[in-house]
PDB file as gemmi writes it, atoms N, CA and C in Angstrom:
CRYST1    1.000    1.000    1.000  90.00  90.00  90.00 P 1                      
ATOM      1  N   UNK A   1     243.378  90.918 -43.368  1.00  0.00           N  
ATOM      2  CA  UNK A   1     242.058  91.337 -43.101  1.00  0.00           C  
ATOM      3  C   UNK A   1     241.316  92.420 -43.101  1.00  0.00           C  
ATOM      4  N   UNK A   2     242.809  93.353 -43.703  1.00  0.00           N  
ATOM      5  CA  UNK A   2     242.336  94.518 -44.217  1.00  0.00           C  
ATOM      6  C   UNK A   2     241.945  94.664 -45.306  1.00  0.00           C  
ATOM      7  N   UNK A   3     242.385  93.947 -46.251  1.00  0.00           N  
ATOM      8  CA  UNK A   3     242.079  93.957 -47.560  1.00  0.00           C  
ATOM      9  C   UNK A   3     240.760  93.228 -47.903  1.00  0.00           C  
ATOM     10  N   UNK A   4     239.939  92.376 -47.062  1.00  0.00           N  
ATOM     11  CA  UNK A   4     238.797  92.042 -46.932  1.00  0.00           C  
ATOM     12  C   UNK A   4     238.101  93.120 -46.377  1.00  0.00           C  
ATOM     13  N   UNK A   5     238.088  93.801 -45.344  1.00  0.00           N  
ATOM     14  CA  UNK A   5     237.210  94.918 -45.079  1.00  0.00           C  
ATOM     15  C   UNK A   5     237.323  96.010 -46.164  1.00  0.00           C  
ATOM     16  N   UNK A   6     238.568  96.186 -46.907  1.00  0.00           N  
ATOM     17  CA  UNK A   6     238.259  97.169 -48.235  1.00  0.00           C  
ATOM     18  C   UNK A   6     237.158  96.587 -49.010  1.00  0.00           C  
ATOM     19  N   UNK A   7     237.534  95.311 -49.597  1.00  0.00           N  
ATOM     20  CA  UNK A   7     236.748  94.800 -50.463  1.00  0.00           C  
ATOM     21  C   UNK A   7     235.179  94.933 -50.153  1.00  0.00           C  
ATOM     22  N   UNK A   8     234.733  94.714 -48.878  1.00  0.00           N  
ATOM     23  CA  UNK A   8     233.205  94.811 -48.220  1.00  0.00           C  
ATOM     24  C   UNK A   8     232.917  96.303 -48.152  1.00  0.00           C  
ATOM     25  N   UNK A   9     233.763  97.152 -47.867  1.00  0.00           N  
ATOM     26  CA  UNK A   9     233.470  98.672 -47.863  1.00  0.00           C  
ATOM     27  C   UNK A   9     233.326  99.330 -49.399  1.00  0.00           C  
ATOM     28  N   UNK A  10     233.929  98.588 -50.459  1.00  0.00           N  
ATOM     29  CA  UNK A  10     233.722  99.094 -51.750  1.00  0.00           C  
ATOM     30  C   UNK A  10     232.352  98.440 -52.132  1.00  0.00           C  
ATOM     31  N   UNK A  11     231.985  97.379 -52.061  1.00  0.00           N  
ATOM     32  CA  UNK A  11     230.937  96.554 -52.233  1.00  0.00           C  
ATOM     33  C   UNK A  11     229.392  97.269 -51.818  1.00  0.00           C  
ATOM     34  N   UNK A  12     229.753  97.778 -50.401  1.00  0.00           N  
ATOM     35  CA  UNK A  12     229.006  98.502 -49.793  1.00  0.00           C  
ATOM     36  C   UNK A  12     228.580  99.795 -50.255  1.00  0.00           C  
ATOM     37  N   UNK A  13     229.791 100.414 -50.656  1.00  0.00           N  
ATOM     38  CA  UNK A  13     229.521 101.493 -51.195  1.00  0.00           C  
ATOM     39  C   UNK A  13     229.017 101.525 -52.610  1.00  0.00           C  
ATOM     40  N   UNK A  14     229.044 100.717 -53.793  1.00  0.00           N  
ATOM     41  CA  UNK A  14     228.847 100.422 -55.036  1.00  0.00           C  
ATOM     42  C   UNK A  14     227.166 100.136 -54.722  1.00  0.00           C  
ATOM     43  N   UNK A  15     226.726  99.427 -53.463  1.00  0.00           N  
ATOM     44  CA  UNK A  15     225.700  99.027 -53.492  1.00  0.00           C  
ATOM     45  C   UNK A  15     224.693 100.299 -52.898  1.00  0.00           C  
ATOM     46  N   UNK A  16     225.102 101.217 -52.346  1.00  0.00           N  
ATOM     47  CA  UNK A  16     224.510 102.472 -51.749  1.00  0.00           C  
ATOM     48  C   UNK A  16     224.596 103.184 -52.981  1.00  0.00           C  
ATOM     49  N   UNK A  17     225.287 103.330 -54.038  1.00  0.00           N  
ATOM     50  CA  UNK A  17     225.359 104.202 -54.766  1.00  0.00           C  
ATOM     51  C   UNK A  17     224.603 103.900 -55.798  1.00  0.00           C  
ATOM     52  N   UNK A  18     224.395 102.361 -56.347  1.00  0.00           N  
ATOM     53  CA  UNK A  18     223.363 101.943 -57.228  1.00  0.00           C  
ATOM     54  C   UNK A  18     221.965 101.796 -56.424  1.00  0.00           C  
ATOM     55  N   UNK A  19     221.603 101.597 -55.348  1.00  0.00           N  
ATOM     56  CA  UNK A  19     220.393 102.471 -54.610  1.00  0.00           C  
ATOM     57  C   UNK A  19     220.027 103.418 -55.050  1.00  0.00           C  
ATOM     58  N   UNK A  20     221.134 104.563 -54.614  1.00  0.00           N  
ATOM     59  CA  UNK A  20     220.846 105.878 -54.667  1.00  0.00           C  
ATOM     60  C   UNK A  20     220.700 106.259 -56.300  1.00  0.00           C  
ATOM     61  N   UNK A  21     220.735 105.441 -57.176  1.00  0.00           N  
ATOM     62  CA  UNK A  21     220.788 105.854 -58.538  1.00  0.00           C  
ATOM     63  C   UNK A  21     219.232 105.572 -58.977  1.00  0.00           C  
ATOM     64  N   UNK A  22     218.888 104.259 -58.564  1.00  0.00           N  
ATOM     65  CA  UNK A  22     217.764 103.898 -58.715  1.00  0.00           C  
ATOM     66  C   UNK A  22     216.461 104.480 -57.933  1.00  0.00           C  
ATOM     67  N   UNK A  23     216.869 104.982 -56.861  1.00  0.00           N  
ATOM     68  CA  UNK A  23     215.963 106.002 -55.904  1.00  0.00           C  
ATOM     69  C   UNK A  23     215.705 107.134 -57.044  1.00  0.00           C  
ATOM     70  N   UNK A  24     216.660 107.723 -57.527  1.00  0.00           N  
ATOM     71  CA  UNK A  24     216.481 108.787 -58.375  1.00  0.00           C  
ATOM     72  C   UNK A  24     215.646 108.946 -59.908  1.00  0.00           C  
ATOM     73  N   UNK A  25     215.748 107.386 -60.581  1.00  0.00           N  
ATOM     74  CA  UNK A  25     215.393 106.909 -61.565  1.00  0.00           C  
ATOM     75  C   UNK A  25     213.619 106.935 -61.163  1.00  0.00           C  
ATOM     76  N   UNK A  26     213.643 106.267 -60.046  1.00  0.00           N  
ATOM     77  CA  UNK A  26     212.029 106.233 -59.899  1.00  0.00           C  
ATOM     78  C   UNK A  26     211.339 107.450 -59.203  1.00  0.00           C  
ATOM     79  N   UNK A  27     212.211 108.300 -59.000  1.00  0.00           N  
ATOM     80  CA  UNK A  27     211.551 109.462 -58.444  1.00  0.00           C  
ATOM     81  C   UNK A  27     211.201 110.487 -59.689  1.00  0.00           C  
ATOM     82  N   UNK A  28     212.034 110.441 -60.840  1.00  0.00           N  
ATOM     83  CA  UNK A  28     211.933 111.201 -62.039  1.00  0.00           C  
ATOM     84  C   UNK A  28     210.814 110.793 -62.657  1.00  0.00           C  
ATOM     85  N   UNK A  29     210.664 109.500 -62.676  1.00  0.00           N  
ATOM     86  CA  UNK A  29     209.433 108.464 -63.104  1.00  0.00           C  
ATOM     87  C   UNK A  29     208.235 108.921 -62.790  1.00  0.00           C  
ATOM     88  N   UNK A  30     208.174 109.166 -61.090  1.00  0.00           N  
ATOM     89  CA  UNK A  30     206.988 109.389 -60.714  1.00  0.00           C  
ATOM     90  C   UNK A  30     206.294 110.844 -61.068  1.00  0.00           C  
ATOM     91  N   UNK A  31     207.356 111.872 -61.000  1.00  0.00           N  
ATOM     92  CA  UNK A  31     207.349 112.975 -61.419  1.00  0.00           C  
ATOM     93  C   UNK A  31     206.582 113.263 -62.879  1.00  0.00           C  
ATOM     94  N   UNK A  32     207.214 112.545 -63.686  1.00  0.00           N  
ATOM     95  CA  UNK A  32     206.832 112.559 -65.078  1.00  0.00           C  
ATOM     96  C   UNK A  32     205.777 112.005 -64.943  1.00  0.00           C  
ATOM     97  N   UNK A  33     205.082 110.907 -64.594  1.00  0.00           N  
ATOM     98  CA  UNK A  33     204.023 110.381 -64.490  1.00  0.00           C  
ATOM     99  C   UNK A  33     202.660 111.383 -63.976  1.00  0.00           C  
ATOM    100  N   UNK A  34     203.344 112.001 -62.857  1.00  0.00           N  
ATOM    101  CA  UNK A  34     202.197 113.040 -62.208  1.00  0.00           C  
ATOM    102  C   UNK A  34     201.867 114.024 -63.181  1.00  0.00           C  
ATOM    103  N   UNK A  35     202.989 114.139 -64.029  1.00  0.00           N  
ATOM    104  CA  UNK A  35     202.844 115.315 -64.937  1.00  0.00           C  
ATOM    105  C   UNK A  35     201.653 115.175 -65.943  1.00  0.00           C  
ATOM    106  N   UNK A  36     201.383 113.840 -66.288  1.00  0.00           N  
ATOM    107  CA  UNK A  36     200.475 113.651 -67.431  1.00  0.00           C  
ATOM    108  C   UNK A  36     198.921 113.986 -67.325  1.00  0.00           C  
ATOM    109  N   UNK A  37     198.306 114.134 -68.267  1.00  0.00           N  
ATOM    110  CA  UNK A  37     197.058 114.725 -68.137  1.00  0.00           C  
ATOM    111  C   UNK A  37     195.859 113.719 -67.846  1.00  0.00           C  
ATOM    112  N   UNK A  38     196.220 112.334 -67.936  1.00  0.00           N  
ATOM    113  CA  UNK A  38     195.098 111.287 -67.760  1.00  0.00           C  
ATOM    114  C   UNK A  38     195.831 110.056 -67.115  1.00  0.00           C  
ATOM    115  N   UNK A  39     195.151 109.277 -66.251  1.00  0.00           N  
ATOM    116  CA  UNK A  39     195.731 108.142 -65.560  1.00  0.00           C  
ATOM    117  C   UNK A  39     196.635 107.390 -66.660  1.00  0.00           C  
ATOM    118  N   UNK A  40     195.669 107.243 -67.777  1.00  0.00           N  
ATOM    119  CA  UNK A  40     196.452 106.026 -68.863  1.00  0.00           C  
ATOM    120  C   UNK A  40     197.750 106.568 -68.953  1.00  0.00           C  
ATOM    121  N   UNK A  41     197.935 108.050 -69.648  1.00  0.00           N  
ATOM    122  CA  UNK A  41     199.179 108.272 -69.948  1.00  0.00           C  
ATOM    123  C   UNK A  41     200.211 108.232 -68.776  1.00  0.00           C  
ATOM    124  N   UNK A  42     199.827 108.304 -67.076  1.00  0.00           N  
ATOM    125  CA  UNK A  42     200.567 107.987 -66.490  1.00  0.00           C  
ATOM    126  C   UNK A  42     201.142 106.672 -66.018  1.00  0.00           C  
ATOM    127  N   UNK A  43     200.278 105.696 -66.786  1.00  0.00           N  
ATOM    128  CA  UNK A  43     200.149 104.197 -66.632  1.00  0.00           C  
ATOM    129  C   UNK A  43     201.374 103.889 -67.535  1.00  0.00           C  
ATOM    130  N   UNK A  44     201.083 104.730 -68.712  1.00  0.00           N  
ATOM    131  CA  UNK A  44     202.170 104.694 -70.281  1.00  0.00           C  
ATOM    132  C   UNK A  44     203.440 104.736 -69.616  1.00  0.00           C  
ATOM    133  N   UNK A  45     203.827 105.952 -68.933  1.00  0.00           N  
ATOM    134  CA  UNK A  45     205.188 106.545 -68.642  1.00  0.00           C  
ATOM    135  C   UNK A  45     205.536 105.325 -67.406  1.00  0.00           C  
ATOM    136  N   UNK A  46     205.003 105.041 -66.488  1.00  0.00           N  
ATOM    137  CA  UNK A  46     205.329 104.084 -65.084  1.00  0.00           C  
ATOM    138  C   UNK A  46     205.778 103.014 -66.073  1.00  0.00           C  
ATOM    139  N   UNK A  47     204.747 102.260 -66.828  1.00  0.00           N  
ATOM    140  CA  UNK A  47     205.168 100.981 -67.570  1.00  0.00           C  
ATOM    141  C   UNK A  47     206.351 100.988 -68.416  1.00  0.00           C  
ATOM    142  N   UNK A  48     206.662 102.187 -68.952  1.00  0.00           N  
ATOM    143  CA  UNK A  48     207.877 102.031 -70.044  1.00  0.00           C  
ATOM    144  C   UNK A  48     209.015 102.353 -69.111  1.00  0.00           C  
ATOM    145  N   UNK A  49     209.373 103.223 -68.365  1.00  0.00           N  
ATOM    146  CA  UNK A  49     210.510 103.553 -67.185  1.00  0.00           C  
ATOM    147  C   UNK A  49     210.607 102.410 -66.601  1.00  0.00           C  
ATOM    148  N   UNK A  50     209.618 101.712 -66.079  1.00  0.00           N  
ATOM    149  CA  UNK A  50     210.047 100.585 -65.296  1.00  0.00           C  
ATOM    150  C   UNK A  50     210.657  99.431 -65.961  1.00  0.00           C  
ATOM    151  N   UNK A  51     210.170  99.432 -67.173  1.00  0.00           N  
ATOM    152  CA  UNK A  51     210.855  98.309 -68.203  1.00  0.00           C  
ATOM    153  C   UNK A  51     212.083  98.573 -68.571  1.00  0.00           C  
ATOM    154  N   UNK A  52     212.483  99.618 -68.571  1.00  0.00           N  
ATOM    155  CA  UNK A  52     213.764 100.126 -69.096  1.00  0.00           C  
ATOM    156  C   UNK A  52     214.809 100.108 -68.050  1.00  0.00           C  
ATOM    157  N   UNK A  53     214.154 100.578 -66.780  1.00  0.00           N  
ATOM    158  CA  UNK A  53     215.161 100.221 -65.255  1.00  0.00           C  
ATOM    159  C   UNK A  53     215.376  99.020 -64.850  1.00  0.00           C  
ATOM    160  N   UNK A  54     214.141  98.110 -65.424  1.00  0.00           N  
ATOM    161  CA  UNK A  54     214.195  96.669 -65.040  1.00  0.00           C  
ATOM    162  C   UNK A  54     215.453  95.629 -65.399  1.00  0.00           C  
ATOM    163  N   UNK A  55     216.134  96.391 -66.857  1.00  0.00           N  
ATOM    164  CA  UNK A  55     216.856  95.852 -67.457  1.00  0.00           C  
ATOM    165  C   UNK A  55     217.963  95.950 -66.634  1.00  0.00           C  
ATOM    166  N   UNK A  56     218.441  96.969 -65.878  1.00  0.00           N  
ATOM    167  CA  UNK A  56     219.584  96.937 -65.077  1.00  0.00           C  
ATOM    168  C   UNK A  56     219.398  96.422 -63.792  1.00  0.00           C  
ATOM    169  N   UNK A  57     218.278  96.778 -63.252  1.00  0.00           N  
ATOM    170  CA  UNK A  57     217.997  96.396 -61.951  1.00  0.00           C  
ATOM    171  C   UNK A  57     217.009  95.043 -61.880  1.00  0.00           C  
ATOM    172  N   UNK A  58     217.313  93.913 -62.318  1.00  0.00           N  
ATOM    173  CA  UNK A  58     216.526  92.847 -62.127  1.00  0.00           C  
ATOM    174  C   UNK A  58     215.520  92.511 -61.228  1.00  0.00           C  
ATOM    175  N   UNK A  59     215.724  93.105 -59.823  1.00  0.00           N  
ATOM    176  CA  UNK A  59     214.915  92.941 -58.784  1.00  0.00           C  
ATOM    177  C   UNK A  59     213.465  93.653 -59.185  1.00  0.00           C  
ATOM    178  N   UNK A  60     213.535  94.463 -60.211  1.00  0.00           N  
ATOM    179  CA  UNK A  60     212.077  95.039 -60.791  1.00  0.00           C  
ATOM    180  C   UNK A  60     211.531  94.444 -61.653  1.00  0.00           C  
ATOM    181  N   UNK A  61     212.071  93.253 -62.307  1.00  0.00           N  
ATOM    182  CA  UNK A  61     211.277  92.708 -63.331  1.00  0.00           C  
ATOM    183  C   UNK A  61     209.774  92.227 -62.974  1.00  0.00           C  
ATOM    184  N   UNK A  62     209.562  91.627 -61.748  1.00  0.00           N  
ATOM    185  CA  UNK A  62     208.235  91.284 -61.643  1.00  0.00           C  
ATOM    186  C   UNK A  62     207.283  92.684 -61.478  1.00  0.00           C  
ATOM    187  N   UNK A  63     207.762  93.548 -60.819  1.00  0.00           N  
ATOM    188  CA  UNK A  63     207.037  94.845 -60.881  1.00  0.00           C  
ATOM    189  C   UNK A  63     206.637  95.775 -62.365  1.00  0.00           C  
ATOM    190  N   UNK A  64     207.740  95.493 -63.060  1.00  0.00           N  
ATOM    191  CA  UNK A  64     207.549  95.953 -64.227  1.00  0.00           C  
ATOM    192  C   UNK A  64     206.601  95.221 -65.082  1.00  0.00           C  
ATOM    193  N   UNK A  65     206.570  93.858 -64.928  1.00  0.00           N  
ATOM    194  CA  UNK A  65     205.447  93.147 -65.984  1.00  0.00           C  
ATOM    195  C   UNK A  65     203.984  93.494 -64.948  1.00  0.00           C  
ATOM    196  N   UNK A  66     204.161  93.537 -63.880  1.00  0.00           N  
ATOM    197  CA  UNK A  66     202.635  94.064 -63.163  1.00  0.00           C  
ATOM    198  C   UNK A  66     202.350  95.285 -63.991  1.00  0.00           C  
ATOM    199  N   UNK A  67     202.836  96.248 -63.859  1.00  0.00           N  
ATOM    200  CA  UNK A  67     202.885  97.442 -64.671  1.00  0.00           C  
ATOM    201  C   UNK A  67     202.518  97.381 -66.211  1.00  0.00           C  
ATOM    202  N   UNK A  68     202.718  96.537 -66.648  1.00  0.00           N  
ATOM    203  CA  UNK A  68     202.788  96.064 -68.115  1.00  0.00           C  
ATOM    204  C   UNK A  68     201.444  95.479 -68.307  1.00  0.00           C  
ATOM    205  N   UNK A  69     201.374  94.872 -67.477  1.00  0.00           N  
ATOM    206  CA  UNK A  69     199.863  94.072 -67.392  1.00  0.00           C  
ATOM    207  C   UNK A  69     198.676  95.028 -67.445  1.00  0.00           C  
ATOM    208  N   UNK A  70     199.046  95.928 -66.381  1.00  0.00           N  
ATOM    209  CA  UNK A  70     198.215  97.034 -66.061  1.00  0.00           C  
ATOM    210  C   UNK A  70     197.763  97.814 -67.092  1.00  0.00           C  
ATOM    211  N   UNK A  71     198.914  98.195 -68.186  1.00  0.00           N  
ATOM    212  CA  UNK A  71     198.798  98.977 -69.213  1.00  0.00           C  
ATOM    213  C   UNK A  71     197.968  98.089 -70.009  1.00  0.00           C  
ATOM    214  N   UNK A  72     198.282  97.114 -70.655  1.00  0.00           N  
ATOM    215  CA  UNK A  72     197.575  96.028 -71.402  1.00  0.00           C  
ATOM    216  C   UNK A  72     195.952  96.011 -71.151  1.00  0.00           C  
ATOM    217  N   UNK A  73     195.600  95.961 -69.773  1.00  0.00           N  
ATOM    218  CA  UNK A  73     194.406  95.871 -69.784  1.00  0.00           C  
ATOM    219  C   UNK A  73     193.696  97.309 -69.597  1.00  0.00           C  
ATOM    220  N   UNK A  74     194.332  98.382 -69.275  1.00  0.00           N  
ATOM    221  CA  UNK A  74     193.728  99.735 -69.186  1.00  0.00           C  
ATOM    222  C   UNK A  74     193.803 100.078 -70.631  1.00  0.00           C  
ATOM    223  N   UNK A  75     194.782  99.721 -71.600  1.00  0.00           N  
ATOM    224  CA  UNK A  75     194.398  99.997 -73.116  1.00  0.00           C  
ATOM    225  C   UNK A  75     192.970  99.187 -73.706  1.00  0.00           C  
ATOM    226  N   UNK A  76     192.997  97.916 -73.042  1.00  0.00           N  
ATOM    227  CA  UNK A  76     191.801  97.316 -73.450  1.00  0.00           C  
ATOM    228  C   UNK A  76     190.526  97.683 -73.096  1.00  0.00           C  
ATOM    229  N   UNK A  77     190.813  98.130 -71.892  1.00  0.00           N  
ATOM    230  CA  UNK A  77     189.403  98.700 -71.553  1.00  0.00           C  
ATOM    231  C   UNK A  77     189.155 100.080 -72.055  1.00  0.00           C  
ATOM    232  N   UNK A  78     190.053 100.706 -72.244  1.00  0.00           N  
ATOM    233  CA  UNK A  78     189.665 102.219 -73.143  1.00  0.00           C  
ATOM    234  C   UNK A  78     189.185 101.594 -74.744  1.00  0.00           C  
ATOM    235  N   UNK A  79     189.707 100.627 -75.116  1.00  0.00           N  
ATOM    236  CA  UNK A  79     189.340 100.393 -76.372  1.00  0.00           C  
ATOM    237  C   UNK A  79     187.793  99.943 -76.525  1.00  0.00           C  
ATOM    238  N   UNK A  80     187.561  99.249 -75.572  1.00  0.00           N  
ATOM    239  CA  UNK A  80     186.093  98.750 -75.380  1.00  0.00           C  
ATOM    240  C   UNK A  80     185.221 100.119 -75.104  1.00  0.00           C  
ATOM    241  N   UNK A  81     185.548 100.693 -74.323  1.00  0.00           N  
ATOM    242  CA  UNK A  81     184.786 102.211 -73.780  1.00  0.00           C  
ATOM    243  C   UNK A  81     184.328 102.717 -75.245  1.00  0.00           C  
ATOM    244  N   UNK A  82     185.767 102.835 -76.102  1.00  0.00           N  
ATOM    245  CA  UNK A  82     185.248 103.792 -77.123  1.00  0.00           C  
ATOM    246  C   UNK A  82     184.542 103.145 -78.290  1.00  0.00           C  
ATOM    247  N   UNK A  83     184.703 101.754 -78.310  1.00  0.00           N  
ATOM    248  CA  UNK A  83     183.602 101.113 -79.112  1.00  0.00           C  
ATOM    249  C   UNK A  83     182.268 101.449 -78.701  1.00  0.00           C  
ATOM    250  N   UNK A  84     181.960 100.882 -77.467  1.00  0.00           N  
ATOM    251  CA  UNK A  84     180.437 101.352 -76.936  1.00  0.00           C  
ATOM    252  C   UNK A  84     180.200 102.767 -77.257  1.00  0.00           C  
ATOM    253  N   UNK A  85     181.031 103.959 -77.052  1.00  0.00           N  
ATOM    254  CA  UNK A  85     180.580 104.822 -77.384  1.00  0.00           C  
ATOM    255  C   UNK A  85     180.191 105.160 -78.890  1.00  0.00           C  
ATOM    256  N   UNK A  86     181.162 104.651 -79.643  1.00  0.00           N  
ATOM    257  CA  UNK A  86     180.990 104.750 -81.069  1.00  0.00           C  
ATOM    258  C   UNK A  86     179.611 104.127 -81.496  1.00  0.00           C  
ATOM    259  N   UNK A  87     179.332 103.078 -80.936  1.00  0.00           N  
ATOM    260  CA  UNK A  87     177.949 102.111 -81.260  1.00  0.00           C  
ATOM    261  C   UNK A  87     177.024 103.227 -80.956  1.00  0.00           C  
ATOM    262  N   UNK A  88     176.972 103.791 -79.658  1.00  0.00           N  
ATOM    263  CA  UNK A  88     175.905 104.496 -79.181  1.00  0.00           C  
ATOM    264  C   UNK A  88     175.240 105.475 -80.113  1.00  0.00           C  
ATOM    265  N   UNK A  89     176.253 106.077 -80.765  1.00  0.00           N  
ATOM    266  CA  UNK A  89     176.078 107.310 -81.843  1.00  0.00           C  
ATOM    267  C   UNK A  89     175.153 107.007 -83.043  1.00  0.00           C  
TER     268      UNK A  89                                                      
END                                                                             
């Protein structure tokens, strides 16, 4: 019985430690994104960092894909906007 409790305690400690590390990574990501000059730059930071984090934390893969899609949409909109401005000249 005691060894079973030890294993569960060890698993719980690792889980808490893993969550704390994830929290810290995401906090730093948001600080970095918040320090960027434009919303697009912030999206680039968040998308890139989430992609890296999701490699170790598979539960974040869907979130990472969503931000990657947002980045692709933002880049497309920015590109179209620049084309329109160029044509107006």
